[in-house]
C-alpha positions as CSV (number, residue, x, y, z in Angstrom):
1,X,-20.1,-11.5,11.7
2,X,-21.4,-9.2,14.1
3,X,-20.2,-5.6,14.5
4,X,-20.6,-3.4,17.5
5,X,-18.8,-0.2,19.1
6,X,-17.6,-0.3,22.4
7,X,-15.5,2.7,24.3
8,X,-11.8,3.1,24.3
9,X,-11.4,6.3,26.5
10,X,-13.6,8.6,25.6
11,X,-13.5,7.5,21.9
12,X,-15.4,5.0,20.3
13,X,-13.7,1.9,18.8
14,X,-15.0,-0.3,16.0
15,X,-15.4,-4.1,16.8
16,X,-16.1,-6.8,14.9
17,X,-17.1,-9.9,16.6
18,X,-17.0,-13.6,15.0
19,X,-18.8,-16.4,17.2
20,X,-18.7,-19.9,17.0
21,X,-21.6,-22.4,16.7
22,X,-23.4,-23.7,19.4
23,X,-23.2,-20.3,21.6
24,X,-20.2,-21.9,23.3
25,X,-16.4,-21.3,22.9
26,X,-13.2,-23.0,24.1
27,X,-11.0,-19.6,24.0
28,X,-11.3,-16.0,22.5
29,X,-8.7,-14.8,20.1
30,X,-8.3,-11.3,19.9
31,X,-7.1,-10.4,16.8
32,X,-4.3,-6.6,16.7
33,X,-3.9,-5.1,13.2
34,X,-1.2,-3.6,11.9
35,X,-1.7,0.3,10.8
36,X,-2.4,2.4,7.8
37,X,-1.8,1.1,4.6
38,X,-0.3,-2.5,6.4
39,X,-3.5,-3.1,7.8
40,X,-5.3,-1.9,4.6
41,X,-3.2,-5.0,2.6
42,X,-3.5,-7.3,5.1
43,X,-7.0,-6.7,6.3
44,X,-7.8,-9.9,4.2
45,X,-5.4,-12.0,6.6
46,X,-6.9,-10.7,9.6
47,X,-10.8,-12.0,8.4
48,X,-9.0,-15.2,7.6
49,X,-7.4,-15.8,11.0
50,X,-11.1,-14.6,12.5
51,X,-12.7,-17.2,9.9
52,X,-10.9,-20.1,10.8
53,X,-10.4,-19.2,14.4
54,X,-14.2,-19.5,14.5
55,X,-14.4,-22.8,12.7
56,X,-11.8,-24.3,15.1
57,X,-14.4,-23.6,18.2
58,X,-12.8,-20.0,19.0
59,X,-14.6,-16.8,19.5
60,X,-12.7,-14.1,17.7
61,X,-12.7,-10.2,18.2
62,X,-11.4,-7.8,15.0
63,X,-10.6,-4.6,15.8
64,X,-9.6,-1.3,14.2
65,X,-7.1,0.7,16.2
66,X,-7.6,4.0,16.7
67,X,-6.8,6.0,14.0
68,X,-8.0,3.6,11.3
69,X,-10.7,2.1,9.5
70,X,-14.1,3.0,10.8
71,X,-12.6,3.8,14.8
72,X,-12.1,7.3,16.0
73,X,-9.5,8.8,14.5
74,X,-5.9,10.3,15.7
75,X,-6.5,13.5,15.3
76,X,-5.8,15.1,18.9
77,X,-4.4,11.6,20.6
78,X,-0.3,12.6,20.6
79,X,-0.2,9.2,22.9
80,X,-0.9,6.8,20.3
81,X,1.0,3.8,21.7
82,X,-1.1,4.4,25.2
83,X,-4.3,4.9,23.1
84,X,-3.5,1.7,21.2
85,X,-2.9,0.1,24.5
86,X,-6.4,1.3,25.6
87,X,-8.3,0.1,23.1
88,X,-6.3,-3.2,23.8
89,X,-7.4,-3.1,27.3
90,X,-11.2,-2.5,26.3
91,X,-11.3,-5.8,24.6
92,X,-9.8,-7.9,26.5
93,X,-12.4,-6.7,28.8
94,X,-15.7,-6.9,26.3
95,X,-13.6,-10.6,26.0
96,X,-13.9,-11.1,29.6
97,X,-17.4,-10.8,29.5
98,X,-18.9,-12.6,26.5
99,X,-16.2,-15.5,27.7
100,X,-15.4,-15.3,31.2
101,X,-14.1,-18.8,31.4
102,X,-12.5,-18.7,28.4
103,X,-8.3,-18.3,27.8
104,X,-7.9,-15.3,25.9
105,X,-4.8,-14.9,23.4
106,X,-3.6,-11.9,22.2
107,X,-2.4,-12.3,18.1
108,X,-0.5,-8.9,17.0
109,X,0.4,-8.8,13.2
110,X,3.3,-6.4,12.4
111,X,3.2,-2.8,14.4
112,X,0.1,-4.6,16.2
113,X,2.7,-7.0,17.6
114,X,4.9,-4.5,18.8
115,X,2.0,-3.3,20.4
116,X,0.5,-6.7,22.2
117,X,4.3,-7.1,23.3
118,X,4.3,-4.1,25.1
119,X,0.3,-4.4,26.3
120,X,0.8,-3.8,30.1
121,X,-2.1,-5.6,31.1
122,X,-4.1,-7.5,32.3
123,X,-2.7,-10.5,32.2
124,X,-4.0,-13.5,29.2
125,X,-3.3,-16.8,28.6
126,X,-1.0,-16.0,25.4
127,X,0.2,-12.8,24.1
128,X,1.5,-13.4,19.9
129,X,3.4,-11.2,17.8
130,X,3.1,-12.0,14.4
131,X,5.7,-10.8,11.5
132,X,6.4,-8.0,14.4
133,X,8.2,-4.6,13.6
134,X,9.3,-1.7,15.9
135,X,7.6,1.4,15.2
136,X,10.7,3.0,14.1
137,X,11.3,0.2,11.0
138,X,7.3,0.9,10.7
139,X,7.8,4.3,9.6
140,X,11.0,3.5,7.9
141,X,8.9,1.6,5.4
142,X,6.0,4.1,4.8
143,X,8.7,6.7,4.3
144,X,10.9,4.3,1.7
145,X,7.7,3.2,0.1
146,X,6.5,6.6,-0.3
147,X,9.9,7.7,-2.2
148,X,9.9,5.0,-4.5
149,X,6.7,4.9,-5.5
150,X,5.9,8.2,-6.2
151,X,8.3,9.6,-8.6
152,X,6.2,12.6,-9.3
153,X,5.9,13.9,-5.5
154,X,7.6,17.1,-4.6
155,X,10.9,15.9,-3.8
156,X,10.3,18.3,-0.6
157,X,7.9,16.0,0.5
158,X,9.4,12.6,-0.8
159,X,10.8,10.3,1.7
160,X,9.5,12.8,4.6
161,X,5.9,12.3,4.2
162,X,4.6,9.0,5.8
163,X,3.2,6.6,3.3
164,X,-0.4,6.0,4.2
165,X,-0.4,8.0,7.3
166,X,-1.8,11.0,8.7
167,X,-0.1,12.1,11.7
168,X,1.8,14.5,13.1
169,X,5.7,14.7,14.3
170,X,4.9,14.2,17.7
171,X,2.6,11.0,17.1
172,X,5.7,10.0,14.4
173,X,8.2,10.2,17.2
174,X,5.6,8.5,19.6
175,X,5.2,5.5,17.4
176,X,8.8,5.2,17.3
177,X,9.3,4.1,21.0
178,X,7.7,0.7,20.1
179,X,9.8,-2.1,20.2
180,X,9.8,-5.3,18.2
181,X,10.1,-8.5,20.6
182,X,12.7,-10.4,20.1
183,X,12.3,-14.0,19.6
184,X,12.5,-15.5,22.8
185,X,11.2,-13.3,24.6
186,X,9.7,-14.9,27.8
187,X,6.2,-12.8,28.1
188,X,5.4,-13.1,24.3
189,X,5.9,-15.6,21.3
190,X,7.3,-14.5,18.4
191,X,6.2,-16.3,15.1
192,X,8.3,-15.4,12.1
193,X,7.3,-17.4,8.6
194,X,10.0,-19.7,7.6
195,X,8.9,-19.0,3.7
196,X,9.8,-15.7,3.6
197,X,8.0,-15.2,0.3
198,X,4.9,-16.0,1.6
199,X,5.6,-13.2,5.0
200,X,6.2,-10.9,2.0
201,X,3.4,-11.9,0.1
202,X,0.5,-11.0,3.0
203,X,1.7,-7.6,2.4
204,X,1.8,-7.2,-1.3
205,X,2.9,-4.3,-3.4
206,X,0.3,-3.0,-4.9
207,X,-2.3,-4.9,-3.1
208,X,-3.4,-6.7,-6.0
209,X,-0.2,-9.2,-5.2
210,X,-1.5,-9.9,-1.4
211,X,-1.6,-13.5,-0.7
212,X,-3.4,-14.9,2.5
213,X,-0.7,-16.9,4.3
214,X,-3.0,-19.8,5.0
215,X,-0.1,-22.5,6.2
216,X,0.6,-20.1,9.1
217,X,-2.6,-18.9,10.1
218,X,-3.5,-22.6,10.4
219,X,-0.6,-23.1,12.7
220,X,-1.5,-20.2,14.4
221,X,-4.7,-21.4,15.1
222,X,-3.5,-24.9,15.8
223,X,-1.5,-23.5,18.7
224,X,-4.4,-21.7,20.3
225,X,-4.3,-22.2,24.1
226,X,-8.3,-24.4,24.8
227,X,-10.2,-25.1,27.6
228,X,-13.2,-27.0,27.8
229,X,-16.1,-25.3,26.0
230,X,-18.0,-23.2,27.9
231,X,-21.4,-20.7,26.9
232,X,-21.1,-17.9,25.4
233,X,-22.7,-14.7,27.8
234,X,-25.7,-13.6,25.6
235,X,-25.4,-10.2,24.6
236,X,-26.4,-7.4,22.3
237,X,-24.9,-5.3,19.4
238,X,-24.2,-1.7,20.2
239,X,-24.6,-0.4,17.0
240,X,-24.8,3.5,17.3
241,X,-21.5,5.0,18.3
242,X,-21.5,6.7,21.4
243,X,-18.1,8.3,21.9
244,X,-16.3,10.8,20.4
245,X,-15.2,10.1,16.7
246,X,-13.1,12.9,15.8
247,X,-12.2,16.5,16.9
248,X,-14.8,19.2,16.0
249,X,-17.4,16.4,15.4
250,X,-18.9,16.7,18.9
251,X,-22.3,15.4,18.5
252,X,-22.1,13.4,15.2
253,X,-23.1,9.6,15.4
254,X,-22.9,6.5,13.4
255,X,-24.5,3.4,13.0
256,X,-23.7,0.0,11.4
257,X,-26.4,-0.6,8.9
258,X,-27.0,-3.3,6.2
259,X,-27.7,-2.5,2.5
260,X,-29.7,-3.9,0.0
261,X,-31.0,-7.5,-0.8
262,X,-27.5,-8.8,0.0
263,X,-27.7,-7.2,3.4
264,X,-24.1,-5.8,2.7
265,X,-22.2,-3.9,5.6
266,X,-22.5,-0.2,5.6
267,X,-21.4,2.9,8.0
268,X,-23.9,5.8,8.6
269,X,-22.5,8.6,9.8
270,X,-25.3,11.5,11.0
271,X,-25.3,14.8,11.8
272,X,-25.9,16.3,15.3
273,X,-29.1,17.6,14.1
274,X,-30.1,14.5,12.3
275,X,-30.4,13.7,8.9
276,X,-30.1,16.4,6.1
277,X,-30.8,16.6,2.3
278,X,-27.5,15.9,1.2
279,X,-26.0,12.1,1.4
280,X,-22.0,11.8,0.5
281,X,-22.5,8.4,-0.2
282,X,-18.6,6.3,-0.6
283,X,-17.6,3.2,-2.0
284,X,-14.4,1.6,-1.6
285,X,-11.4,1.6,-3.6
286,X,-10.5,-1.4,-5.3
287,X,-11.1,-4.5,-3.8
288,X,-10.2,-2.7,-0.1
289,X,-12.7,-1.3,2.9
290,X,-15.2,1.0,2.4
291,X,-13.3,3.4,4.9
292,X,-11.4,4.1,1.7
293,X,-7.7,4.7,1.2
294,X,-6.2,5.1,4.5
295,X,-9.7,5.9,5.9
296,X,-10.1,9.1,3.8
297,X,-14.0,8.3,3.3
298,X,-14.2,7.7,7.0
299,X,-12.5,11.4,7.3
300,X,-14.4,13.1,5.0
301,X,-17.7,11.1,6.1
302,X,-17.5,12.6,9.7
303,X,-16.2,16.2,8.8
304,X,-18.9,16.1,6.2
305,X,-21.7,15.7,9.1
306,X,-20.4,17.9,11.4
307,X,-21.4,20.2,8.6
308,X,-24.9,18.9,8.0
309,X,-24.4,16.1,5.5
310,X,-25.1,12.6,5.6
311,X,-22.5,10.4,5.0
312,X,-22.9,6.3,3.9
313,X,-19.8,4.4,3.4
314,X,-21.2,1.1,1.8
315,X,-19.3,-2.2,1.4
316,X,-19.9,-4.4,-1.8
317,X,-20.0,-8.5,-2.4
318,X,-16.5,-10.2,-2.4
319,X,-14.7,-7.0,-0.7
320,X,-14.7,-5.4,2.7
321,X,-16.4,-7.1,5.3
322,X,-17.7,-9.7,2.9
323,X,-14.3,-11.0,1.8
324,X,-13.9,-14.7,0.9
325,X,-11.3,-15.9,3.5
326,X,-10.7,-19.3,1.2
327,X,-9.4,-16.9,-1.5
328,X,-5.9,-16.3,-1.3
329,X,-5.9,-13.6,-3.9
330,X,-8.1,-10.2,-4.0
331,X,-10.9,-10.7,-6.3
332,X,-11.5,-8.6,-9.3
333,X,-13.5,-5.6,-8.4
334,X,-14.4,-4.4,-11.7
335,X,-17.9,-6.6,-12.1
336,X,-21.7,-6.4,-12.7
337,X,-22.2,-7.2,-9.5
338,X,-20.1,-4.4,-8.0
339,X,-22.2,-2.1,-10.0
340,X,-25.5,-3.4,-8.4
341,X,-24.2,-2.8,-5.2
342,X,-23.1,0.8,-5.7
343,X,-26.9,0.8,-7.1
344,X,-28.3,-0.5,-4.0
345,X,-25.6,2.0,-1.6
346,X,-27.6,5.0,-4.2
347,X,-31.1,3.5,-3.1
348,X,-30.6,3.2,0.1
349,X,-30.2,6.3,0.8
350,X,-33.2,7.4,-1.3
351,X,-35.0,5.3,0.6
352,X,-33.7,6.7,4.0
353,X,-34.6,10.3,2.6
354,X,-32.0,11.6,0.8
355,X,-32.6,14.5,-1.5
356,X,-29.5,14.7,-3.3
357,X,-26.7,12.3,-3.7
358,X,-23.0,12.4,-3.8
359,X,-21.7,9.1,-5.1
360,X,-17.5,9.1,-4.0
361,X,-15.3,6.5,-5.4
362,X,-11.9,6.2,-6.5
363,X,-9.8,3.8,-8.8
364,X,-12.4,1.3,-9.4
365,X,-14.7,2.3,-7.3
366,X,-14.9,5.4,-9.5
367,X,-15.5,3.2,-12.7
368,X,-18.2,1.5,-10.4
369,X,-19.7,4.7,-9.6
370,X,-19.8,6.2,-12.9
371,X,-21.4,2.7,-14.5
372,X,-24.0,3.2,-11.4
373,X,-25.2,6.4,-12.2
374,X,-25.9,5.2,-15.8
375,X,-28.4,2.5,-13.5
376,X,-30.0,4.8,-11.3
377,X,-30.0,8.6,-10.2
378,X,-27.5,10.1,-9.1
379,X,-26.7,13.9,-8.5
380,X,-23.2,14.6,-8.5
381,X,-20.6,11.6,-9.0
382,X,-17.0,12.4,-7.6
383,X,-14.7,9.9,-10.0
384,X,-11.1,9.9,-8.8
385,X,-8.3,8.5,-10.7
386,X,-10.4,6.5,-12.7
387,X,-8.0,3.9,-14.4
388,X,-10.4,3.2,-17.9
389,X,-13.4,4.7,-19.4
390,X,-14.6,1.2,-21.2
391,X,-18.6,0.9,-20.6
392,X,-18.1,-3.1,-20.4
393,X,-16.6,-5.2,-17.0
394,X,-15.4,-7.3,-19.6
395,X,-12.9,-4.8,-20.8
396,X,-11.3,-5.4,-16.8
397,X,-9.2,-9.0,-17.5
398,X,-6.5,-10.8,-16.5
399,X,-4.4,-9.3,-18.8
400,X,-5.5,-5.0,-17.9
401,X,-4.9,-6.1,-14.4
402,X,-1.4,-7.2,-14.7
403,X,-0.8,-4.7,-17.3
404,X,-2.2,-2.1,-14.4
405,X,-0.3,-3.2,-11.4
406,X,2.7,-4.0,-13.2
407,X,4.8,-7.5,-12.4
408,X,4.3,-8.7,-9.3
409,X,7.6,-7.4,-6.6
410,X,8.2,-11.1,-5.7
411,X,8.2,-12.6,-9.1
412,X,12.2,-12.8,-8.6
413,X,12.3,-12.9,-4.6
414,X,15.0,-15.7,-3.6
415,X,14.6,-17.6,-0.3
416,X,18.3,-17.4,0.8
417,X,18.4,-13.5,0.2
418,X,14.8,-12.7,1.5
419,X,15.1,-14.8,4.7
420,X,17.9,-12.4,6.1
421,X,15.9,-9.5,6.5
422,X,12.9,-9.5,8.9
423,X,9.8,-9.9,7.5
424,X,10.8,-9.5,4.4
425,X,10.0,-5.6,4.1
426,X,13.1,-4.5,2.9
427,X,13.3,-7.2,0.2
428,X,10.1,-6.2,-1.3
429,X,10.7,-2.8,-1.4
430,X,14.5,-2.5,-3.0
431,X,13.0,-4.6,-5.8
432,X,10.4,-1.5,-6.6
433,X,12.6,0.4,-8.8
434,X,13.4,-2.6,-11.4
435,X,9.7,-2.9,-11.0
436,X,8.4,0.8,-11.5
437,X,11.3,0.4,-14.6
438,X,9.4,-2.7,-16.5
439,X,5.9,-0.9,-15.5
440,X,7.4,2.1,-17.5
441,X,8.1,0.3,-20.4
442,X,4.9,-1.6,-20.8
443,X,3.1,2.3,-20.7
444,X,2.7,1.7,-24.8
445,X,0.8,-1.5,-23.8
446,X,-1.5,0.1,-21.4
447,X,-2.1,2.7,-23.7
448,X,-3.0,0.9,-26.4
449,X,-5.4,-0.4,-24.2
450,X,-7.1,2.6,-23.3
451,X,-7.9,2.5,-26.8
452,X,-10.2,0.0,-26.7
453,X,-12.0,2.4,-24.5
454,X,-12.0,5.0,-27.4
455,X,-14.8,7.5,-27.4
456,X,-15.6,7.7,-23.4
457,X,-18.8,5.4,-22.9
458,X,-18.5,5.3,-19.4
459,X,-19.4,8.7,-19.5
460,X,-21.6,8.6,-22.3
461,X,-23.8,6.1,-20.3
462,X,-24.1,8.3,-17.1
463,X,-27.5,9.8,-16.6
464,X,-28.1,13.7,-18.4
465,X,-28.6,15.2,-14.9
466,X,-26.0,14.3,-13.4
467,X,-23.1,16.6,-12.6
468,X,-19.6,14.4,-12.9
469,X,-16.5,15.7,-11.3
470,X,-13.4,14.5,-12.7
471,X,-9.4,14.1,-11.0
472,X,-7.0,12.8,-12.8
473,X,-3.2,12.8,-12.5
474,X,-0.4,11.0,-14.0
475,X,-1.4,7.3,-15.7
476,X,-4.7,8.1,-15.2
477,X,-4.8,11.3,-16.9
478,X,-2.6,9.7,-20.0
479,X,-5.1,6.5,-19.7
480,X,-7.9,9.2,-20.5
481,X,-6.2,11.0,-23.2
482,X,-5.3,7.7,-24.8
483,X,-9.4,7.2,-25.1
484,X,-9.7,10.0,-26.7
485,X,-10.6,12.7,-23.9
486,X,-9.2,15.7,-25.3
487,X,-11.8,15.2,-28.3
488,X,-14.6,13.5,-26.6
489,X,-14.7,16.1,-23.7
490,X,-15.9,19.0,-26.0
491,X,-18.3,16.6,-27.2
492,X,-19.9,15.3,-24.1
493,X,-20.7,19.0,-23.1
494,X,-21.8,20.3,-26.2
495,X,-24.4,17.6,-25.5
496,X,-25.5,18.8,-22.6
497,X,-23.4,16.3,-20.6
498,X,-21.9,18.2,-16.6
499,X,-18.8,17.1,-16.9
500,X,-16.1,18.9,-14.7
501,X,-12.4,17.7,-15.1
502,X,-9.7,18.3,-12.7
503,X,-6.0,17.9,-13.6
504,X,-3.6,17.7,-10.6
505,X,0.0,17.4,-10.5
506,X,2.2,15.0,-7.6
507,X,-0.8,13.1,-6.2
508,X,-0.5,9.7,-6.3
509,X,-2.9,6.8,-7.8
510,X,-3.8,5.1,-4.2
511,X,-4.6,9.1,-2.5
512,X,-2.5,8.3,0.4
513,X,-0.5,11.1,0.5
514,X,-0.9,14.8,3.0
515,X,-0.8,16.6,-0.5
516,X,-3.4,14.1,-2.2
517,X,-5.9,14.0,0.3
518,X,-6.0,17.7,0.4
519,X,-6.6,17.6,-3.2
520,X,-9.2,15.2,-3.1
521,X,-10.9,17.4,-0.1
522,X,-11.2,20.3,-2.0
523,X,-13.0,18.1,-4.9
524,X,-15.4,16.5,-2.7
525,X,-16.3,20.3,-1.2
526,X,-16.7,21.5,-4.9
527,X,-18.7,18.8,-5.7
528,X,-20.8,19.1,-2.5
529,X,-21.3,23.1,-3.4
530,X,-22.2,22.6,-6.9
531,X,-25.4,24.2,-7.7
């Protein structure tokens, strides 16, 4: 896979290109993902589509739409739909340059399906809308997920703040204008999986339960229009962005880099005046990409660069863009190799001139960051919503992950019922209150597991010169207490450890609401400003 930047209007667009063997292609597949949380959950499926298309002799191009992932942010872009159409137009133009004689197919997933269906041109060989939803349905689903997944959220916010989105009212109104194509439409082919459970599983809630729908992907790739193989035009990646990344970040640039002995993907964010002494190093949350929850790490890196800080977003093995496209479920992110990869990211920063490193992680990323700080020199660690304080990766076995994520919302699905619901979205959501009730009943079991990490060994292993900034709320705070946090924290401080704990109410573990993102910004800013 090769990464490059292209221009969409005045904005920078991150593009990932998968090339077939032999420098020849029978066609081009342009993959247009969904948006926000849906795109995060289903990104492994998009990688699987691209990989299987490449194996079948196609050139595949996957993009982050404006406002998602590594592409330019959506702040100030009131016509989001028009921006996404512009993104598709820019990628189709790129496809025409790389493979001028090959037919181009647009494949849009979920909200991306509505974008592909409404794309005004230029003409392509085929348009496929995979499980498409309208903009109105998409927004409603995000709001419903927020309402039922955030029982401690402010009632004034619950149900009105779009889950996993950071959009203005005007942008939401614009998004609602997107219409889902209907089966049988002349201009676009609609693909709806007959196995509604598989369709729901692709959008698993929580992401731990998301599954790649291999059967549908094989059918999609098998149906792509082919031509006689023709040579690809040689090209060179633009590894440095040359367009606007965010309002207020004029002059900030980003580069695609490779990190450590395993050549892991990273994104380096530089201030207008070049590298400074302080680096923010981010690792992905759980098994997700290094852009962070709903692009939060991307936003923090760019805002930090505008203030003179260097940002580095680093993937790890088996997650992010290094995901195994043949694995149906996401891997366990709590691994020794994950710790090694975070250590390599810190070393990359040091070798590139960093005099101060602030390492940022959430959930599994927070555990990995703290574990890495016990193996290499880190000045500050920002550990958000740490799920356990055990110092051993062996603690995170299947039993822990099952308890932590709760029962699968698909466990009691019935094809007859879910088949009547578009894309199964509402079916999976209406089961969540029952799932949450079972999770709450399992709280004592989780607390018992927490006692296995009593004494906070993870914090004791961190280097003595490292300042640790911890943010906890809800279940994470309860887990901290079950691990003996209230008694051990004073002991850590008496031993000369600089541990700064922030307790926050009404923030979500996934850090996707506006309230949560605001609190995280405050914690990171305090860490950067800490002596």
